[in-house]
N, C-alpha and C positions, 0 to 999 in steps of 0.2 A: 511360307513361314515355317520356322522350326517347330518340332513337336513340343507339346507342353512340358515344362520342367520346373524344378524347384531350384532357386538360387540361394546359396549360402555366402554371406560376406563375413569373414572372420579371419583375424591375423594369425591365429595359432593353428599349426598344422595338425596337432593331436586332436584338438577340439573339432577341427574341420572333419577329420576322419570319423570321430564319434557321431557327430550330428549327421554326417552323410549316411552312416549306417542306420541311424535311427529313422531318418526320413526316407531311406531307400525302401522301407516297408510300405510306402504309399503306392508303389508301382510306377512312380514318375522317375525320370532321369534326374539326377542331382548334380548341378554345376556348382563350382566353388570359385570364389574370388578372395584374394588376400586383403583387399582394401576396397574402398568405394570407387577409386579411379578405375581399377580393374573391373569392378562390378558394373560400372557405367559402360565400359566398352563391351562387356558381355551382353548387356541388355539389348544392344542393337541387333543381336543375332538370335535372341531367345524369345520365347513366348511363356514367361514364367507365370505359374498359377499361384506361387507363393514365394516371398522373399524373406529370408531369415537374416537379421542383422545383429552383429555383436554390439553389446552396450557401449563399448569404447568408441564406436563410430558416432555416437550422439554428439560428441564435441568436434567432430571433423567438419571442415568448411564445406565439403561437398555433399553433406547429407541431404540438404533440401533439394537440389536438382536431382540427386539420385532417387529419392523417394517419389518426386514428381514424375520422373521417367518411368519408374516401376509401376506407378498407378496408371500411367498412360498406356503401358503395355498390358494392362489388365490384371496386375498382380495385387494380391493382398499383402500387407506388411506385418510380419511377426517379429517382434524384437526379443532377443534373449538377453537377459541381464543377470549374469552370475554374481558380479561384484556389487554388493549392496551399497557401497560407497558411491556408485554411479547414479543412484536414485536421484541425487540432486540435479542431474541434467535432464531428467524426464520431462519436467514442465515445458521446456523449450521445444522438445521434439513433439510432445503432445499437441502443442499449438499449431504444428504443421497440418494436423488433421489427417495424417496418412498412417500413423501407427496406432492400432487399436488393440494390440496384444502384447503384453509385457510379462515375460517369464523370468523369475529371479532365482529359482532354486538350482543348486548344483546337481550334478549327476549322482544317482540315477533318477532322481525325481524329475529333473529337467527333461530326461528322455520320455517319461510318462506324459508330461505336460505338452511337449513338442508333438508327440504322436497324436494325441487327442485334438490339439489345436489345428494341426495340419489337416487331419481327416475331416473335421467339421467345416473348415474353410473350403476345402476342395469339393466335398460332397454336398455342401449346403444342407447338411443334416444336423440341425443345431440343438434341438430340445431334448431335455431329459437328463437328470442327475446320474442316471445309470451309466452314462459314458465315462464318468469319473470314478466309478466304483468297480470293484472286482465282480466278475460274472456271478450271478446268483444272489447278490446281496439284496436282502429284503428292504423295501422302503414302505414306511407307514404314511398314510394319507389322512389329512384332516381338512375339512372345508368350513370356512367361517360363514355363517348365515346371519350373524349379528356382530356388530363391531365390538360389543362388550365381551365377547368370547375371547378376545385377544389375550388378556391377562391370564385367564385359566389355561388356555392352550399353551402359552409360553411356559408357564409354571409346570404344567404336566410334561412338557418336552424335557425340561431339566431333570425332573424326577426319573423319567424313563432312561435318560442318558446315564445318570448316576447308577441306576439299577443294573445297567449293562457293564459296569466296572470302570467307567470313565471317571476322570478326576473332577473335583469341584471346579477347577479352572475351566476345563472343557465345557462343563454344564453351564457355567456362568457366561462364557463367550457365546455359546449357542443361544442362551436366553436373550442376550443383548442383540445379536444379529437377527434372530427370528422376530423379535419385537419391532425392530426398526423396519425390516422388510415388509412385515405384515401391515404395519402402520402406513407405509408408503402405498401399499396396494389398496388399502381401504380408503385413504384420504387424498392421496396425490394422483393416483392413476385415473380416476373417473374424469372424463371431459365431455362437454356437450358438443354440438355440431359446429360451434364457433371456436372450439379448442380451449374453452374456459375450464379450469380445474375447480369445479363448483363445490367441492368438499374440502379443499385444501385448508381453509380457514376455520373449519369446525373443530371444536374441542376434541382432543384425542381420547378423552375418557368418556365422551358422551355415547348414548345408545343410537345406533343406526341399524335399521333392518336392511339386510342385503339380499336383493332379488338375484336371479340367476346371473345377470350380467355383472352385478357388483360383487359377487362372492369371490373370495380369495382362497386359494388352495395352498396348503403347506404339505410338503413331503420331506421326509428325512430318513437317513439310513447311515450305517457305519460298517466299513469293511475291515477294520483294524488298522487301516492307514489313514483314511479320511473320514470325518463325520461330515456328511453332506446335508445342507439345509436348502431346500428349493421352495421358492414362493412365486406363485403365478397369479396375475390378474388378467382380466379379459378385455382390457381396453387398448393395450399396446401404445400408450401415449408417451412413454419414456423414450427420449431420443439420445443419440450418441453424444451430441454436444453437451447436454446436461450431465451425462455420466462423466465425460472426460474433464469437465470443469470441476466436478466434485472430487475426482480422484487425485488431482494434483494439488500440492500444498497451497498454491495461490488461489485455488478455487474454493477452498473451505470457507474463507472469510465472506465470500459472496453467495454462499449457498443458502443462507437464511435458514428458516425453520421448515422448509419444504423438502422435496425429495432429495435435494443435494446434500443436506445435512445427514439424513439417514444413510445415504450411500457412503458418505465420508466415514461415518462411524463404523459401518459394517466393514468397509475396506480395511480400516486400521485395526480391526479386531480379528479378522480371519487371516488365513494364509493364501487364499486364492478366491477371487470374486469374479463370477462369470455372469454376463448379461446376454441373454438370447432375446432378440427383438423381432417381432413380427408387427410392423407398424400398423396401427388401427385394428389389430386382432388380439394380440396378447404380449405380455412382457413376462419373461421367466428369469429370475435371479437365483443363482446357485452360489452359496457360500461354502467353501471347503475349509475345514479346520483339521490340521495335521495332528493326529493323536499319537504319533510314533515317538515323539521326543518331548522331554521336559520343556517347560516354557523358556527357560534360560538358554536352551540350545537351538531354538528356532531361528531361521534366517530373519534378520531385522528388516525385512521388507516383504511386500506381498505381491503376488502375481495377479493379473487381471486380464480378462478377455471381454471384448464387445463385439458380438456377432449380430449382423443384421440380415434377416432372411431375404434372399434375392427373389 
C-alpha cells in the first residue's frame, strides 16, 4: 500500500499550490486532483489520512461515491468552503455523514484553520482551546458547582471581555454563546445508564447542586485574533448526528428546546464552532469569535469541526 498522504481536490491551480504548501507542514505527502473524477482515480493508489474538498464539489454528481471511497480508504473528510454563497449546498452533503469539517474563511485565516484541523485529525489530539490561540495566551477557568451560577458567570465574562478593550458586540456574542453552551452542559449532557437525559426538562432557571460528575467547566481567552470560549461537561453524551442536524438550516426546526437549539444559536453567533467528543467521557465545545474585523466585514458564514476521539 502507498505511504499515507493528504489528498486535495480543487479546480483552481493557485489555490491548489497554496493549500499544498499549508498542509505540507504536516509532514505528509500532499497529492492534488483537479476534480472528483481525477480524485477517484487517485484514491485507488493512495492511503489518504485526510481529504480536502473544495466547496464547489458539493454540487457535483460524483461527490457521494467519492466520499464513500475516501472513507473506505480510511480518510477523514475536511471540506473547505471559501465562497459563502455555497453554504446553501451544505445540508445535502452533511446528510452523507462523511463531512464533519467545514472551513469557510478566505486566506490567510483558512490556512490557520486548515493547519489546526489537519493536525487534530491526523494526531487524534483533540482537546483544548489553546490549539486555536497564539502560544502563551492565558486562559481563565471557572467551574460551575451550582446551576444558578450560570447567570453570574456569564455576566462576569462579558465585563471582563469589555475591560480588555473588546467591543460591546463581542461581549454580547460571548455572553450568548457561553450561556447556551453552559446550559447544554448542565441540563442536556447528563444521562443515566439507559441514555435518558434526565435533566433536559428541568427549568433552566432552577437551582441544582452539581457534584463532581455534573460540574461544567468554562475556559476563555483572547489572543487579539480570536476570543475563545470553551465549555466542557463530563458525560460525553453529545453525538455527531445531533450536532450535524442542529448545524444545517433544515435541522433547526427539529432541534426543539434541547441541545440542538443551543448548538444552532451558538453556531450562528460565532465565527467557528468546534466540537471535541470523547463518547461517554466528556464533551468539549469551543466557540471562536473573530475580533479582528468590524461585524459588517465578517464572512457571512461560520466554520465548524466535529472531532470524535478514536
